[in-house]
C-alpha positions as CSV (number, residue, x, y, z in Angstrom):
1,M,0.0,0.0,0.0
2,I,1.4,3.4,-1.0
3,K,0.2,6.4,1.0
4,N,0.7,9.9,-0.1
5,Y,1.9,12.1,2.8
6,S,1.1,15.7,2.9
7,D,3.8,18.3,2.9
8,T,2.7,19.3,6.4
9,F,3.2,15.7,7.6
10,L,6.7,15.7,6.3
11,E,7.5,19.1,7.8
12,E,6.1,17.8,11.2
13,M,8.6,14.9,11.1
14,K,11.5,17.3,10.2
15,L,10.5,19.6,13.0
16,L,10.2,16.8,15.6
17,A,13.6,15.6,14.6
18,K,15.1,19.1,15.4
19,F,14.1,19.0,19.1
20,P,16.9,18.2,21.4
21,E,16.9,14.5,22.4
22,T,19.0,14.9,25.6
23,S,16.9,17.3,27.6
24,Q,13.2,18.0,28.0
25,L,14.3,21.5,29.3
26,E,15.4,22.6,25.8
27,G,13.0,23.5,23.1
28,L,12.5,25.3,19.8
29,K,11.1,28.7,18.9
30,I,9.6,29.1,15.4
31,H,9.8,32.7,14.4
32,K,7.2,34.6,12.4
33,E,9.7,34.8,9.5
34,A,10.0,31.1,9.2
35,A,8.7,29.4,6.1
36,H,4.9,29.0,6.1
37,S,5.2,25.2,5.9
38,V,7.3,25.2,9.2
39,I,4.8,27.5,11.0
40,Q,2.0,25.2,9.8
41,A,3.8,22.1,11.0
42,A,4.4,23.6,14.4
43,Q,0.7,24.5,14.7
44,S,-0.3,21.0,13.7
45,L,2.1,19.5,16.3
46,F,0.6,21.8,18.9
47,D,-2.9,20.8,17.9
48,K,-2.0,17.1,18.3
49,G,-0.6,17.8,21.7
50,L,3.0,17.0,20.8
51,I,4.5,20.4,21.6
52,S,3.7,22.9,24.3
53,Q,3.3,26.1,22.2
54,H,1.9,26.8,18.8
55,D,5.3,28.3,17.8
56,G,7.5,25.6,19.3
57,G,8.2,25.4,23.0
58,Y,8.9,22.0,24.5
59,L,8.0,18.5,23.7
60,T,5.1,17.2,25.7
61,D,5.3,13.7,27.2
62,S,3.5,12.4,24.1
63,G,5.8,14.5,21.8
64,L,8.9,13.1,23.6
65,E,7.7,9.5,23.0
66,T,6.8,10.3,19.3
67,A,10.2,12.0,18.7
68,E,12.0,8.9,20.2
69,H,10.1,6.6,17.8
70,L,11.0,8.9,14.9
71,R,14.7,8.8,15.8
72,H,14.5,5.0,15.9
73,V,13.1,5.0,12.4
74,M,15.6,7.5,11.1
75,T,18.5,5.6,12.6
76,T,17.3,2.4,11.0
77,L,16.9,3.9,7.6
78,N,20.2,5.7,7.6
């Protein structure tokens, strides 16, 4: 089965991968000048409860778990 993934979905994965993996006390700030696709991805991650702010912030517990799974997939495929 082939599934077409939206650009927002792919941007969400890229953004999740940018969060620091060593500390939950470090986060990201998405600036107003960022690409629209990045801003949209951050809002989507916030809406899904994976990050604490619509413009970045910190990973939530669910976001931390999701980011860890993403890193496992990325490590396997690299």
